[in-house]
C-alpha positions as CSV (number, residue, x, y, z in Angstrom):
1,M,-17.0,7.4,23.1
2,A,-20.6,8.2,24.3
3,P,-22.8,5.3,24.9
4,V,-25.5,6.1,22.1
5,A,-22.6,6.4,19.6
6,M,-21.0,3.2,20.9
7,R,-24.1,1.4,20.7
8,L,-25.0,2.2,17.3
9,A,-21.5,1.5,16.2
10,A,-21.6,-2.3,17.7
11,Q,-24.9,-2.5,16.1
12,S,-23.6,-1.8,12.7
13,L,-20.9,-4.5,13.1
14,S,-23.1,-7.1,14.0
15,D,-23.4,-9.0,10.7
16,A,-19.8,-8.1,9.8
17,Q,-17.9,-11.1,8.6
18,P,-14.4,-11.3,9.8
19,V,-12.5,-11.8,6.4
20,P,-11.4,-9.4,3.5
21,F,-14.3,-8.4,1.2
22,W,-12.0,-8.5,-1.7
23,L,-11.1,-12.1,-1.1
24,E,-14.5,-13.5,-1.2
25,D,-15.3,-12.8,-4.8
26,P,-16.7,-15.9,-6.6
27,G,-14.5,-15.3,-9.5
28,K,-11.2,-16.2,-7.2
29,P,-8.8,-18.4,-9.4
30,G,-7.9,-21.7,-7.9
31,A,-4.8,-22.6,-6.6
32,L,-1.9,-23.4,-8.6
33,P,0.1,-26.7,-7.7
34,A,3.2,-26.5,-5.2
35,L,6.9,-26.8,-6.6
36,T,8.1,-30.7,-6.4
37,G,11.4,-31.5,-7.4
38,T,14.0,-29.2,-8.9
39,E,13.6,-26.4,-11.2
40,K,15.9,-24.1,-13.4
41,C,15.2,-20.5,-14.7
42,D,16.9,-17.4,-15.8
43,L,15.1,-15.7,-13.2
44,L,13.4,-16.5,-9.9
45,V,10.8,-14.2,-8.5
46,V,9.9,-14.8,-4.7
47,G,6.7,-13.7,-3.6
48,G,2.9,-13.4,-5.5
49,G,2.0,-10.0,-4.6
50,Y,2.2,-7.0,-6.6
51,S,5.7,-6.5,-6.2
52,G,6.6,-9.9,-7.5
53,L,4.1,-10.1,-9.9
54,W,4.9,-6.7,-11.8
55,T,8.3,-7.8,-11.5
56,A,7.7,-11.2,-13.5
57,L,5.2,-9.4,-15.8
58,L,7.8,-6.7,-16.7
59,A,10.6,-9.2,-16.9
60,K,9.0,-10.9,-19.8
61,E,7.8,-7.7,-21.5
62,R,11.6,-6.8,-21.5
63,D,13.0,-10.2,-22.8
64,P,10.1,-12.7,-24.0
65,S,12.8,-15.5,-24.2
66,R,13.5,-15.0,-20.3
67,D,12.4,-18.0,-18.6
68,V,10.5,-16.9,-15.3
69,V,9.3,-18.4,-12.1
70,L,7.5,-17.4,-9.4
71,I,6.8,-18.8,-5.9
72,E,4.3,-17.9,-3.7
73,G,4.0,-19.2,0.0
74,R,0.5,-19.2,0.2
75,E,-1.9,-18.0,-2.9
76,V,-1.5,-15.3,-5.5
77,G,-2.6,-11.9,-3.6
78,W,-3.6,-13.3,-0.3
79,A,-2.0,-11.0,1.7
80,A,-1.6,-6.8,1.6
81,S,-2.2,-6.9,-2.3
82,G,-5.4,-8.4,-1.5
83,R,-6.5,-6.6,1.5
84,N,-5.8,-3.1,0.9
85,G,-8.3,0.0,0.2
86,G,-7.7,-0.2,-3.8
87,F,-5.8,3.4,-3.7
88,C,-3.3,3.0,-6.7
89,A,-1.2,6.4,-6.4
90,A,1.2,7.9,-8.6
91,S,3.4,9.1,-5.7
92,L,6.6,7.0,-5.2
93,T,7.4,8.7,-2.3
94,H,4.4,8.2,0.0
95,G,3.1,11.6,-0.6
96,F,4.4,15.0,-1.9
97,G,5.2,16.0,1.6
98,N,7.3,13.0,2.6
99,G,8.9,13.5,-0.8
100,L,9.8,17.1,-0.4
101,A,11.2,16.7,2.8
102,R,13.7,13.3,1.9
103,W,14.6,14.2,-1.9
104,P,13.8,17.7,-2.4
105,G,16.3,18.1,-5.4
106,E,15.0,14.8,-7.2
107,L,11.2,15.6,-6.2
108,P,10.0,17.1,-9.5
109,K,11.8,13.9,-11.5
110,L,10.2,11.5,-8.8
111,E,6.8,13.0,-9.4
112,E,7.1,12.8,-13.2
113,M,8.4,9.1,-13.1
114,G,5.5,8.1,-10.8
115,E,3.1,9.5,-13.2
116,R,4.6,7.4,-16.2
117,N,4.5,4.5,-13.6
118,L,0.8,5.2,-13.0
119,D,0.2,5.8,-16.8
120,G,1.8,2.5,-17.5
121,I,-0.3,0.5,-14.8
122,E,-3.3,2.0,-16.9
123,E,-2.0,0.8,-20.1
124,A,-1.4,-2.7,-18.7
125,V,-5.2,-3.1,-17.3
126,A,-6.0,-2.4,-21.0
127,R,-3.4,-4.5,-23.0
128,Y,-4.1,-7.5,-20.6
129,G,-7.7,-7.1,-20.0
130,L,-7.2,-6.9,-16.3
131,D,-10.9,-6.7,-14.8
132,C,-10.1,-4.8,-11.7
133,D,-12.6,-1.9,-11.7
134,F,-9.8,0.7,-12.6
135,E,-11.4,4.1,-12.5
136,R,-8.6,7.0,-12.5
137,T,-10.8,9.3,-10.4
138,G,-8.1,10.8,-8.1
139,E,-8.2,11.5,-4.6
140,I,-9.3,14.2,-2.1
141,D,-7.0,15.1,1.0
142,V,-9.6,16.5,3.1
143,A,-9.2,18.9,6.2
144,T,-11.4,18.2,9.0
145,E,-9.7,20.9,11.5
146,P,-9.1,24.3,10.8
147,Y,-5.4,24.0,11.0
148,Q,-5.5,21.2,8.4
149,V,-7.3,24.0,5.9
150,D,-3.7,26.1,6.1
151,E,-1.9,23.1,5.9
152,L,-3.5,21.9,2.6
153,H,-3.1,25.5,1.6
154,E,0.7,25.5,2.0
155,V,1.1,22.3,0.7
156,Y,-0.5,23.3,-2.6
157,E,1.6,26.3,-2.7
158,E,4.9,24.2,-2.4
159,I,3.5,22.0,-5.5
160,D,2.6,25.3,-7.4
161,R,6.1,26.5,-6.8
162,L,7.7,23.3,-8.3
163,G,5.3,23.7,-11.3
164,L,3.7,20.2,-10.4
165,A,0.1,21.9,-9.7
166,D,-1.8,20.8,-13.3
167,G,-4.3,18.7,-12.2
168,I,-4.6,19.6,-8.8
169,E,-7.2,21.8,-7.1
170,L,-7.9,23.3,-3.9
171,L,-11.4,23.0,-2.8
172,D,-13.3,25.3,0.0
173,Q,-15.9,23.9,2.2
174,D,-18.4,24.3,0.0
175,A,-16.5,23.2,-3.0
176,V,-15.3,19.5,-1.0
177,R,-18.8,19.0,0.5
178,A,-20.7,19.4,-3.1
179,E,-18.0,16.3,-4.0
180,V,-18.5,14.3,-0.8
181,N,-21.1,15.6,1.7
182,S,-20.0,15.2,5.2
183,P,-20.6,18.0,8.1
184,T,-16.7,17.1,9.1
185,F,-15.4,18.5,5.8
186,L,-14.0,21.8,6.1
187,G,-11.8,21.8,2.9
188,G,-9.7,19.5,0.5
189,M,-7.0,19.3,-2.2
190,W,-8.4,17.0,-5.0
191,D,-5.5,15.5,-7.2
192,K,-7.6,14.6,-10.1
193,R,-4.8,12.4,-12.3
194,G,-2.2,11.3,-9.8
195,V,-4.5,8.1,-8.1
196,A,-6.8,5.5,-9.5
197,M,-9.3,3.2,-7.6
198,L,-9.3,-0.4,-8.4
199,N,-10.2,-3.6,-6.8
200,P,-7.0,-4.9,-5.3
201,A,-7.8,-8.5,-5.5
202,K,-8.7,-8.6,-9.1
203,L,-5.7,-6.7,-9.8
204,A,-3.6,-9.6,-8.5
205,W,-5.4,-12.3,-9.9
206,G,-5.6,-10.3,-13.5
207,L,-1.8,-10.0,-13.2
208,K,-1.4,-13.8,-12.3
209,R,-3.3,-15.0,-15.6
210,A,-1.4,-12.3,-17.8
211,C,2.1,-13.5,-16.5
212,Q,1.0,-17.0,-17.1
213,D,-0.2,-16.2,-20.5
214,L,3.3,-14.7,-21.0
215,G,4.8,-17.9,-20.1
216,V,5.8,-17.3,-16.3
217,R,5.6,-20.5,-14.1
218,I,3.7,-20.0,-11.1
219,Y,3.9,-22.1,-8.0
220,E,1.7,-21.6,-5.0
221,N,1.7,-22.8,-1.7
222,T,5.5,-22.9,-2.3
223,P,7.6,-20.3,0.4
224,G,11.0,-19.9,0.0
225,L,12.9,-21.2,3.0
226,D,16.4,-20.4,2.3
227,I,18.8,-18.8,-0.5
228,A,22.7,-19.6,-0.9
229,S,25.2,-19.2,-3.9
230,V,25.1,-22.2,-6.2
231,G,27.9,-22.0,-8.6
232,A,27.3,-18.9,-10.9
233,G,24.0,-18.5,-10.0
234,M,21.5,-19.1,-6.9
235,G,19.6,-21.7,-5.4
236,V,16.3,-21.4,-3.2
237,R,14.8,-24.1,-1.0
238,T,11.2,-24.6,-0.9
239,P,9.5,-27.4,1.2
240,Y,9.1,-29.9,-1.8
241,G,12.1,-28.9,-3.7
242,R,14.3,-26.1,-4.9
243,I,14.9,-23.5,-7.6
244,L,18.3,-23.2,-9.3
245,A,18.2,-19.3,-10.9
246,R,20.7,-17.2,-12.8
247,R,19.2,-14.3,-10.8
248,V,16.6,-13.5,-8.1
249,A,14.3,-10.8,-7.1
250,L,12.6,-10.8,-3.9
251,G,9.3,-9.1,-3.4
252,T,8.6,-10.2,-0.2
253,N,8.0,-7.3,1.6
254,V,6.2,-7.7,5.2
255,F,7.5,-11.3,5.1
256,P,11.2,-11.8,6.5
257,S,13.4,-11.5,3.9
258,L,15.6,-14.4,2.6
259,V,18.5,-11.9,2.9
260,K,18.8,-11.6,6.4
261,R,20.6,-8.0,6.7
262,V,17.5,-6.5,5.2
263,R,15.1,-7.5,7.7
264,S,16.1,-4.8,10.2
265,Y,15.2,-2.0,7.6
266,T,11.2,-3.0,7.9
267,V,8.4,-3.9,10.6
268,P,5.1,-5.0,10.1
269,V,2.3,-2.7,11.0
270,Y,-1.6,-4.1,10.9
271,D,-3.8,-2.1,9.5
272,Y,-7.7,-2.6,9.6
273,A,-10.9,-1.8,7.2
274,L,-14.5,-1.7,7.3
275,M,-17.0,-2.5,4.2
276,T,-20.4,-1.2,4.2
277,E,-23.1,-3.1,2.6
278,P,-24.3,-1.4,-0.8
279,L,-25.9,2.0,-0.5
280,S,-29.4,2.6,-1.7
281,P,-30.1,5.0,-4.2
282,E,-31.4,7.6,-1.5
283,Q,-28.3,6.8,0.8
284,L,-26.0,7.6,-2.2
285,A,-28.1,10.9,-3.1
286,S,-27.4,12.0,0.5
287,I,-23.6,11.9,0.6
288,G,-23.3,12.9,-3.1
289,W,-19.7,11.3,-4.5
290,K,-20.7,11.1,-7.8
291,N,-17.1,11.4,-8.9
292,R,-15.9,8.4,-7.0
293,Q,-12.7,9.8,-5.8
294,G,-11.3,8.2,-3.2
295,L,-10.7,10.2,0.1
296,G,-8.5,10.5,3.0
297,D,-8.5,12.8,5.8
298,S,-5.3,15.1,6.7
299,A,-4.5,13.8,10.5
300,N,-1.6,11.8,11.5
301,Q,-3.7,9.2,12.5
302,F,-5.6,9.3,9.1
303,H,-8.6,7.3,7.5
304,Y,-8.9,6.6,3.9
305,F,-12.1,5.7,2.3
306,R,-13.6,5.1,-1.1
307,I,-16.8,4.0,-2.8
308,T,-16.5,0.4,-4.6
309,A,-18.1,-0.6,-8.1
310,D,-21.3,-1.7,-6.3
311,N,-21.6,1.3,-4.3
312,R,-20.3,-0.1,-1.0
313,I,-18.0,2.4,1.3
314,L,-14.7,1.1,2.2
315,W,-13.6,3.0,5.5
316,G,-10.0,2.0,6.9
317,G,-7.1,3.3,9.0
318,Y,-6.7,5.3,11.7
319,D,-5.2,2.7,14.2
320,A,-1.6,1.3,13.2
321,I,-0.9,-1.7,15.3
322,Y,2.6,-2.6,16.0
323,P,3.1,-6.2,17.3
324,F,5.9,-6.6,19.9
325,G,8.7,-8.6,18.5
326,G,8.0,-7.2,14.9
327,K,6.3,-11.0,14.1
328,V,3.7,-11.4,11.5
329,D,1.0,-13.2,13.2
330,A,-2.7,-14.1,11.7
331,A,-4.2,-14.2,15.1
332,M,-4.1,-10.0,14.6
333,D,-5.7,-10.0,11.2
334,N,-9.0,-9.4,13.3
335,R,-9.3,-6.4,16.0
336,P,-12.7,-5.8,17.2
337,E,-11.6,-3.0,19.6
338,T,-10.4,-0.9,16.1
339,Y,-13.4,-2.2,14.3
340,L,-15.7,-0.2,17.0
341,K,-13.7,2.9,16.8
342,L,-13.5,2.9,13.0
343,A,-17.6,2.4,12.9
344,E,-18.2,5.2,15.6
345,H,-15.8,7.4,13.4
346,F,-17.7,6.4,10.2
347,F,-21.1,7.4,11.6
348,R,-19.4,11.0,12.7
349,C,-18.1,11.4,9.4
350,F,-21.5,10.4,7.7
351,P,-24.4,10.7,10.3
352,Q,-26.9,10.6,7.3
353,L,-25.9,7.4,6.9
354,E,-27.2,6.1,10.3
355,G,-28.4,2.4,10.2
356,L,-26.2,1.4,7.4
357,R,-24.4,-1.7,8.3
358,F,-21.0,-3.1,7.7
359,S,-20.7,-6.6,5.7
360,H,-17.1,-7.1,6.4
361,A,-14.4,-6.3,8.8
362,W,-10.8,-7.2,8.4
363,G,-7.0,-6.4,8.8
364,G,-3.4,-7.3,7.5
365,A,-0.1,-6.7,7.8
366,I,1.7,-4.3,5.9
367,D,5.7,-3.7,5.9
368,T,6.8,-0.1,7.0
369,C,10.2,1.3,7.0
370,S,11.8,4.6,8.7
371,R,11.4,6.9,5.8
372,F,7.9,5.5,4.7
373,S,8.5,4.6,0.9
374,A,10.3,1.9,-0.9
375,F,14.4,1.1,-0.6
376,F,16.3,-1.1,-2.8
377,G,19.4,-3.1,-3.1
378,T,21.2,-6.3,-4.0
379,A,23.0,-8.9,-2.7
380,Y,25.1,-12.0,-3.4
381,Q,27.2,-10.0,-5.6
382,G,24.5,-8.5,-7.5
383,K,22.8,-12.0,-8.2
384,V,19.7,-10.8,-5.9
385,A,17.8,-7.9,-5.9
386,Y,15.2,-6.8,-3.3
387,A,12.5,-3.9,-3.1
388,A,10.6,-3.4,0.3
389,G,9.1,-1.0,2.5
390,F,6.0,0.7,0.7
391,T,4.3,1.3,3.8
392,G,0.7,0.9,2.5
393,L,1.3,2.7,-0.6
394,G,2.8,-0.4,-2.7
395,V,-0.5,-0.9,-5.2
396,G,1.2,1.6,-8.0
397,A,4.8,1.9,-6.7
398,T,5.4,-1.9,-6.5
399,R,5.4,-1.8,-10.4
400,F,8.5,1.0,-10.4
401,G,10.0,-1.3,-7.9
402,G,9.8,-4.3,-10.1
403,D,11.6,-2.2,-12.8
404,V,14.3,-0.9,-10.2
405,M,15.0,-4.8,-9.3
406,L,15.1,-5.5,-13.0
407,D,17.5,-2.9,-13.6
408,L,19.9,-3.7,-10.7
409,L,20.0,-7.5,-11.6
410,A,21.0,-6.4,-15.0
411,G,23.8,-4.1,-13.8
412,E,22.5,-1.2,-15.9
413,S,22.6,2.5,-15.2
414,T,19.3,3.7,-15.9
415,E,17.4,6.9,-14.6
416,R,15.6,4.7,-11.9
417,T,19.3,3.3,-10.5
418,R,20.6,6.9,-10.4
419,L,18.0,8.2,-8.4
420,D,19.4,9.1,-4.8
421,M,15.8,7.4,-3.4
422,V,17.3,4.3,-4.8
423,R,21.1,4.1,-4.0
424,S,20.1,5.2,-0.3
425,K,18.5,3.3,2.5
426,P,16.4,4.1,5.5
427,L,17.4,4.1,8.7
428,P,17.1,1.0,10.3
429,F,14.6,0.1,13.3
430,P,16.5,-0.7,16.7
431,P,16.0,-4.1,18.5
432,E,13.5,-4.9,21.2
433,P,12.4,-3.6,23.4
434,I,13.6,-0.1,21.8
435,A,11.6,-0.5,19.0
436,W,8.4,-1.4,21.1
437,A,9.1,1.8,23.1
438,G,10.1,4.0,20.4
439,I,6.8,3.4,18.1
440,G,5.0,3.4,21.2
441,I,5.9,7.0,22.0
442,T,5.9,8.2,18.4
443,K,2.2,6.9,18.0
444,W,1.1,8.6,21.4
445,S,2.9,11.9,20.1
446,L,1.3,11.7,16.8
447,A,-2.3,11.2,18.5
448,R,-1.3,14.3,20.9
449,A,-0.5,16.5,17.7
450,D,-3.8,15.7,16.2
451,E,-5.6,17.0,19.3
452,N,-3.2,20.2,19.5
453,G,-3.7,21.6,16.3
454,G,-1.1,19.5,14.4
455,R,1.7,21.1,16.7
456,R,4.5,18.5,16.8
457,N,6.5,17.7,20.7
458,L,9.9,17.5,20.8
459,W,10.0,13.9,20.4
460,L,8.6,14.0,17.1
461,K,10.5,17.2,16.0
462,T,13.6,14.8,17.0
463,M,12.6,12.1,15.0
464,D,11.7,14.5,11.9
465,R,15.5,15.7,12.3
466,M,16.7,11.9,12.3
467,G,14.7,11.0,9.2
468,L,13.0,8.4,11.4
469,G,9.2,7.8,11.3
470,F,6.1,5.5,11.8
471,D,3.1,5.5,9.5
472,S,0.4,3.2,7.8
């Protein structure tokens, strides 16, 4: 980073508060009391992020008489669900390319189910009055290097070959800059219907209220400590009590699963984001962005960015930090060296916004698995179901995961449970220090590929053949 660029980037961060912008909303609901004593229910949902909230809501929609309890270790939406960029994607497979590589025969079905899932989210936003700034404006994948333009054309050709190109438009340099003006943009591919933008914390809080209105009993500051069979059902111990349930759905994602054998399938990755102050009318005019799409660049180490309801810009991604030992640690929620790097990249993308300042800077852990997209399963003779491994694309896909868990707990054969994606598992991560070394080599190799026209070295080609990966 050049000295002048570093100085300007540092100045832009001088007033940034090291807290998630979304969670500072004055409309944040108060915490509900913790569980004390013993509770009984038909279904216990563990986890108050999107995964758990959607599962509880869908369970009551399927059977309003079902007695549902949800427990959350802290407050609903405080972790990844309240810290993400607010990209709610239809994709269930972490993008078209990943889905094509792993489930080519199922991909048309997966794409259609993902579209239906996003439609279901949009319908729920309307039905329950979820005030979450939902805008189905789509997302543009932008090319910032010539080879990425070629790659976008190749992806579009595959999408078109499968008959999935409706609503997807290739943009040349002039067309993409007419949408969002950056001198770094060389081309783009706009998925006009497959992504909605929203306020992630407000979505979580709205789902919390909707669940309560349907009769779900929610206990916050109530972590599940352990799980065991109790007669024909299950028991989960909490700090001040326990819950006896006929069935249990685990939506704990990045946090250690109560089913210990599941833990090796995920590792935490820390992702970071900046939020600007609101743009002036003149600043907005300098970048355009009238159609308010989400954007992401096409590098391995990619940035994601979007405009908010009050015309701020969220700018995140690039660094994906894996902590040795795979421990979730609040000390890693802030990383000034990453903030400085992100700020410098921001002004390289939007030099016309020089002088704009960042109001917030934050990070948080997401769960990633070696195939980048969610996996599912059951334990305790089908009395417990889990979904995990959403790898940063869980705002939308967690609703699908909730439906899968409910299908599995019911023992039903459905179009979801018959999917190879649902019936298969990713490869587990190896123990330390092998995981640390392997992830480190992979990150270095991905950075080298970005610097060398996208050419993947022998390590990455080997990982591709084995179906292993590391991503944010």
